[in-house]
KEDOLUM-102614 format. One line per field, with one value per atom (N, C-alpha, C): z, x, y; residue in three letters; atom name. Coordinates in Angstrom, 1 decimal, decimal comma, always signed. Layout:
Z: (Z|...);
X: (X|...);
Y: (Y|...);
res: (ALA|...);
atom: (CA|...);
// end
This chain:
Z: (+157,9|+157,7|+156,0|+155,2|+153,8|+153,7|+154,5|+154,4|+154,5|+155,6|+156,2|+155,3|+154,4|+153,3|+152,2|+152,2|+150,9|+151,3|+152,5|+153,0|+153,0|+153,5|+153,4|+151,9|+151,2|+149,7|+149,3|+149,6|+148,9|+149,4|+150,3|+151,4|+150,6|+150,4|+149,5|+148,5|+147,5|+145,9|+145,8|+147,0|+146,8|+147,3|+148,4|+148,6|+147,5|+146,6|+145,7|+144,4|+144,3|+143,3|+143,6|+144,9|+145,3|+145,6|+145,9|+145,5|+144,1|+143,1|+141,8|+141,1|+141,3|+141,1|+141,7|+142,9|+143,5|+142,8|+142,8|+142,2|+140,9|+139,8|+138,4|+138,3|+139,7|+139,3|+139,7|+140,7|+140,9|+139,8|+139,0|+138,3|+137,2|+136,0|+135,0|+135,1|+135,2|+135,6|+134,2|+132,8|+131,8|+131,8|+132,0|+131,7|+132,6|+133,7|+134,4|+134,1|+133,7|+133,0|+132,9|+132,1|+131,8|+133,1|+133,9|+135,2|+136,3|+136,2|+137,0|+136,6|+135,2|+134,7|+135,4|+135,5|+135,5|+137,0|+137,8|+139,5|+139,5|+140,0|+140,3|+141,1|+142,2|+143,0|+142,4|+141,4|+140,4|+139,7|+138,9|+138,4|+139,4|+140,3|+141,1|+141,6|+142,0|+142,7|+141,1|+140,0|+138,9|+138,9|+138,7|+138,4|+139,7|+140,7|+142,0|+141,7|+141,4|+141,4|+140,1|+138,9|+138,2|+138,5|+139,0|+139,3|+140,0|+141,3|+142,1|+141,3|+140,4|+139,9|+139,1|+138,4|+137,6|+138,5|+139,6|+140,9|+141,2|+141,4|+141,7|+140,4|+139,3|+138,0|+138,1|+138,4|+138,6|+139,5|+140,4|+141,1|+140,9|+140,1|+139,4|+138,2|+137,5|+136,5|+137,1|+138,2|+139,1|+139,3|+140,0|+140,7|+139,8|+138,9|+137,7|+136,9|+137,1|+135,9|+134,5|+134,2|+132,7|+132,7|+131,7|+131,2|+130,6|+130,0|+129,2|+130,5|+131,5|+132,9|+133,4|+133,7|+134,1|+133,3|+131,8|+131,0|+131,0|+131,1|+131,3|+132,3|+133,2|+134,6|+134,6|+133,2|+133,3|+132,8|+131,9|+131,5|+132,8|+133,4|+134,5|+135,5|+136,0|+136,8|+136,2|+135,0|+134,8|+134,4|+133,9|+133,5|+135,0|+136,1|+137,1|+138,3|+138,7|+139,6|+140,8|+142,1|+143,0|+143,1|+142,2|+142,1|+141,5|+140,5|+140,0|+140,6|+142,2|+142,8|+143,9|+143,9|+145,3|+144,7|+142,9|+142,2|+142,0|+142,0|+142,3|+143,4|+144,3|+145,4|+146,0|+145,9|+145,9|+145,1|+143,8|+142,5|+143,3|+143,8|+144,8|+145,6|+146,5|+147,5|+147,1|+146,3|+146,0|+145,0|+144,3|+143,7|+144,5|+145,5|+146,7|+147,7|+147,8|+149,0|+150,2|+149,5|+150,3|+151,4|+150,7|+151,4|+152,4|+152,7|+153,9|+155,0|+155,0|+155,8|+157,1|+158,5|+159,3|+159,5|+158,8|+158,9|+157,9|+157,0|+156,4|+156,9|+157,8|+158,3|+159,5);
X: (+135,0|+133,7|+133,7|+134,2|+134,4|+135,4|+136,2|+136,8|+135,6|+135,3|+134,0|+133,0|+132,9|+131,8|+132,2|+133,5|+134,3|+134,5|+134,8|+135,4|+133,9|+133,0|+131,7|+131,2|+131,2|+131,0|+131,8|+133,1|+133,9|+133,5|+133,4|+132,9|+131,5|+130,7|+129,4|+129,7|+130,4|+130,8|+131,4|+132,3|+133,0|+132,2|+131,3|+130,1|+129,5|+129,1|+128,2|+128,6|+130,2|+130,6|+130,9|+131,6|+131,7|+130,3|+128,8|+127,8|+127,2|+127,6|+127,1|+128,2|+129,4|+130,0|+129,9|+129,6|+129,2|+127,6|+126,7|+125,5|+125,8|+126,8|+126,8|+127,2|+128,4|+128,6|+127,6|+126,4|+125,5|+124,7|+124,2|+123,1|+123,2|+123,0|+122,9|+121,5|+121,7|+120,3|+119,6|+120,1|+119,6|+118,6|+119,1|+118,3|+117,5|+117,5|+115,7|+114,8|+115,2|+114,8|+113,3|+112,8|+111,4|+110,8|+110,9|+110,4|+110,6|+111,7|+111,8|+110,7|+110,5|+109,7|+107,9|+107,6|+106,3|+105,6|+107,0|+106,6|+106,3|+105,1|+104,9|+105,9|+106,4|+107,4|+108,6|+108,9|+110,3|+109,9|+108,7|+108,4|+108,6|+107,8|+107,5|+109,1|+110,0|+111,2|+111,8|+111,7|+112,6|+112,3|+110,9|+110,5|+110,8|+110,9|+110,9|+112,6|+113,6|+114,9|+115,1|+114,5|+114,7|+114,5|+113,5|+112,8|+113,8|+114,1|+115,4|+116,5|+117,0|+118,3|+118,1|+116,6|+116,3|+116,2|+115,8|+115,8|+117,2|+118,1|+119,5|+120,0|+119,8|+120,2|+119,8|+118,7|+117,8|+118,6|+119,5|+119,9|+121,5|+122,0|+123,0|+123,0|+121,8|+121,6|+121,8|+121,2|+121,1|+122,3|+123,0|+124,4|+125,5|+125,6|+127,2|+126,6|+127,9|+127,8|+127,7|+128,8|+128,8|+127,8|+126,6|+125,6|+126,3|+127,2|+127,9|+128,4|+128,7|+129,1|+128,0|+126,6|+125,6|+125,1|+125,2|+124,3|+125,4|+126,8|+127,6|+127,2|+126,7|+126,4|+125,1|+124,3|+123,0|+123,5|+124,2|+124,1|+125,0|+125,7|+126,5|+125,3|+124,5|+123,6|+122,4|+122,1|+121,3|+122,0|+123,1|+123,8|+124,5|+124,8|+125,4|+124,5|+123,6|+122,7|+123,4|+123,3|+123,9|+125,4|+126,0|+127,4|+127,7|+127,1|+127,3|+127,0|+125,9|+125,3|+126,7|+127,4|+128,2|+129,6|+130,0|+131,1|+130,9|+129,1|+129,1|+129,2|+128,9|+128,9|+130,9|+131,4|+132,7|+133,6|+132,9|+133,6|+133,1|+131,9|+131,2|+132,0|+132,7|+133,1|+134,6|+135,4|+136,6|+136,5|+135,6|+134,8|+134,7|+134,2|+133,7|+134,5|+135,9|+136,4|+136,4|+135,9|+135,4|+133,7|+133,1|+131,7|+132,1|+133,1|+133,3|+134,3|+134,2|+134,9|+134,2|+134,7|+134,1|+132,9|+133,4|+132,5|+131,0|+131,4|+130,5|+129,2|+129,7|+128,8|+127,7);
Y: (-167,7|-168,2|-168,7|-168,1|-168,4|-169,7|-169,9|-171,0|-172,5|-172,0|-172,9|-173,4|-172,3|-172,4|-173,5|-172,9|-173,7|-175,2|-175,2|-177,1|-177,6|-177,0|-177,7|-178,6|-176,9|-177,5|-178,4|-178,5|-179,5|-180,6|-181,0|-182,4|-182,9|-182,0|-182,3|-182,7|-181,8|-182,3|-183,6|-183,8|-185,4|-186,1|-186,1|-187,2|-187,4|-186,5|-186,5|-187,3|-187,0|-187,6|-188,8|-189,4|-190,8|-191,5|-191,1|-191,8|-192,1|-191,0|-191,1|-192,2|-192,2|-193,3|-194,8|-194,7|-196,0|-196,4|-195,8|-195,9|-196,3|-195,8|-196,5|-197,6|-198,1|-199,5|-200,4|-200,2|-201,0|-201,2|-200,4|-200,5|-199,7|-199,5|-198,7|-197,7|-197,1|-196,1|-196,2|-196,0|-196,1|-197,3|-198,6|-199,8|-200,0|-199,1|-199,1|-197,9|-197,2|-195,8|-195,6|-196,7|-196,7|-197,3|-198,1|-198,4|-197,2|-196,4|-195,4|-194,4|-193,8|-193,0|-193,1|-194,7|-194,8|-194,2|-194,1|-193,9|-192,3|-192,3|-190,8|-190,0|-190,6|-189,9|-189,7|-190,4|-189,9|-188,9|-188,6|-187,4|-186,5|-186,5|-185,4|-184,7|-185,9|-185,6|-184,9|-185,6|-184,9|-183,7|-183,1|-181,9|-180,8|-181,4|-180,4|-180,2|-181,2|-180,9|-179,9|-180,3|-179,2|-177,7|-177,6|-176,1|-175,8|-176,5|-176,0|-175,3|-176,1|-175,9|-174,6|-174,4|-173,1|-172,2|-172,1|-171,0|-170,7|-171,7|-171,3|-170,7|-170,9|-170,1|-168,8|-168,5|-167,2|-166,5|-166,8|-166,3|-166,0|-166,9|-166,7|-165,3|-165,7|-164,7|-163,2|-162,8|-161,8|-161,5|-162,3|-162,0|-161,9|-162,5|-162,6|-161,1|-160,3|-159,3|-159,5|-160,3|-161,2|-162,0|-161,6|-162,6|-163,8|-164,0|-165,2|-166,0|-165,7|-166,3|-167,0|-166,4|-166,9|-167,6|-167,8|-168,7|-170,2|-169,9|-171,1|-171,8|-171,4|-172,2|-173,0|-172,6|-173,0|-174,9|-174,7|-176,4|-177,2|-176,9|-177,2|-177,5|-176,9|-176,8|-178,1|-178,2|-179,0|-180,5|-180,3|-181,6|-182,4|-181,8|-182,1|-181,8|-180,8|-180,9|-180,2|-180,7|-180,7|-180,2|-181,5|-181,1|-179,8|-179,2|-178,1|-177,0|-177,0|-175,9|-176,1|-177,0|-176,6|-176,2|-176,6|-175,9|-174,0|-174,1|-172,9|-171,7|-172,4|-171,9|-171,8|-172,7|-172,5|-171,7|-171,3|-170,4|-168,8|-168,9|-167,8|-167,1|-168,3|-167,8|-167,3|-167,5|-167,2|-166,2|-165,8|-164,9|-163,3|-163,7|-162,5|-162,3|-162,6|-162,5|-161,7|-160,3|-159,2|-159,4|-160,1|-160,3|-161,3|-161,6|-162,7|-162,0|-160,6|-160,1|-159,7|-159,5|-159,3|-158,1|-157,3|-155,9|-156,1|-157,1|-157,1|-158,4|-159,1|-160,2|-159,8);
res: (UNK|UNK|UNK|UNK|UNK|UNK|UNK|UNK|UNK|UNK|UNK|UNK|UNK|UNK|UNK|UNK|UNK|UNK|UNK|UNK|UNK|UNK|UNK|UNK|UNK|UNK|UNK|UNK|UNK|UNK|UNK|UNK|UNK|UNK|UNK|UNK|UNK|UNK|UNK|UNK|UNK|UNK|UNK|UNK|UNK|UNK|UNK|UNK|UNK|UNK|UNK|UNK|UNK|UNK|UNK|UNK|UNK|UNK|UNK|UNK|UNK|UNK|UNK|UNK|UNK|UNK|UNK|UNK|UNK|UNK|UNK|UNK|UNK|UNK|UNK|UNK|UNK|UNK|UNK|UNK|UNK|UNK|UNK|UNK|UNK|UNK|UNK|UNK|UNK|UNK|UNK|UNK|UNK|UNK|UNK|UNK|UNK|UNK|UNK|UNK|UNK|UNK|UNK|UNK|UNK|UNK|UNK|UNK|UNK|UNK|UNK|UNK|UNK|UNK|UNK|UNK|UNK|UNK|UNK|UNK|UNK|UNK|UNK|UNK|UNK|UNK|UNK|UNK|UNK|UNK|UNK|UNK|UNK|UNK|UNK|UNK|UNK|UNK|UNK|UNK|UNK|UNK|UNK|UNK|UNK|UNK|UNK|UNK|UNK|UNK|UNK|UNK|UNK|UNK|UNK|UNK|UNK|UNK|UNK|UNK|UNK|UNK|UNK|UNK|UNK|UNK|UNK|UNK|UNK|UNK|UNK|UNK|UNK|UNK|UNK|UNK|UNK|UNK|UNK|UNK|UNK|UNK|UNK|UNK|UNK|UNK|UNK|UNK|UNK|UNK|UNK|UNK|UNK|UNK|UNK|UNK|UNK|UNK|UNK|UNK|UNK|UNK|UNK|UNK|UNK|UNK|UNK|UNK|UNK|UNK|UNK|UNK|UNK|UNK|UNK|UNK|UNK|UNK|UNK|UNK|UNK|UNK|UNK|UNK|UNK|UNK|UNK|UNK|UNK|UNK|UNK|UNK|UNK|UNK|UNK|UNK|UNK|UNK|UNK|UNK|UNK|UNK|UNK|UNK|UNK|UNK|UNK|UNK|UNK|UNK|UNK|UNK|UNK|UNK|UNK|UNK|UNK|UNK|UNK|UNK|UNK|UNK|UNK|UNK|UNK|UNK|UNK|UNK|UNK|UNK|UNK|UNK|UNK|UNK|UNK|UNK|UNK|UNK|UNK|UNK|UNK|UNK|UNK|UNK|UNK|UNK|UNK|UNK|UNK|UNK|UNK|UNK|UNK|UNK|UNK|UNK|UNK|UNK|UNK|UNK|UNK|UNK|UNK|UNK|UNK|UNK|UNK|UNK|UNK|UNK|UNK|UNK|UNK|UNK|UNK);
atom: (N|CA|C|N|CA|C|N|CA|C|N|CA|C|N|CA|C|N|CA|C|N|CA|C|N|CA|C|N|CA|C|N|CA|C|N|CA|C|N|CA|C|N|CA|C|N|CA|C|N|CA|C|N|CA|C|N|CA|C|N|CA|C|N|CA|C|N|CA|C|N|CA|C|N|CA|C|N|CA|C|N|CA|C|N|CA|C|N|CA|C|N|CA|C|N|CA|C|N|CA|C|N|CA|C|N|CA|C|N|CA|C|N|CA|C|N|CA|C|N|CA|C|N|CA|C|N|CA|C|N|CA|C|N|CA|C|N|CA|C|N|CA|C|N|CA|C|N|CA|C|N|CA|C|N|CA|C|N|CA|C|N|CA|C|N|CA|C|N|CA|C|N|CA|C|N|CA|C|N|CA|C|N|CA|C|N|CA|C|N|CA|C|N|CA|C|N|CA|C|N|CA|C|N|CA|C|N|CA|C|N|CA|C|N|CA|C|N|CA|C|N|CA|C|N|CA|C|N|CA|C|N|CA|C|N|CA|C|N|CA|C|N|CA|C|N|CA|C|N|CA|C|N|CA|C|N|CA|C|N|CA|C|N|CA|C|N|CA|C|N|CA|C|N|CA|C|N|CA|C|N|CA|C|N|CA|C|N|CA|C|N|CA|C|N|CA|C|N|CA|C|N|CA|C|N|CA|C|N|CA|C|N|CA|C|N|CA|C|N|CA|C|N|CA|C|N|CA|C|N|CA|C|N|CA|C|N|CA|C|N|CA|C|N|CA|C|N|CA|C|N|CA|C|N|CA|C|N|CA|C|N|CA|C|N|CA|C);
// end
């Protein structure tokens, strides 16, 4: 199960990197940012996204024993969003190998 979760998150991470690079070559986000900010759905999506990232970070804060590690993940989530989340999921799987043994599932 651990390998499946790592594989899925790696595929999702690569898909997001590809999509971000593709979109960057299509149009510069910062050239159009003013028109996006005026759209109510853009604002709603942005607020929804960052609330979700904060909720994920609260889980990291609860889960990590070392506070410095938990606080190091916050800028990753804020700057990289879902890519950061998938990286944490992969990190979590490598760190918690015993969690994925058959007896614990």
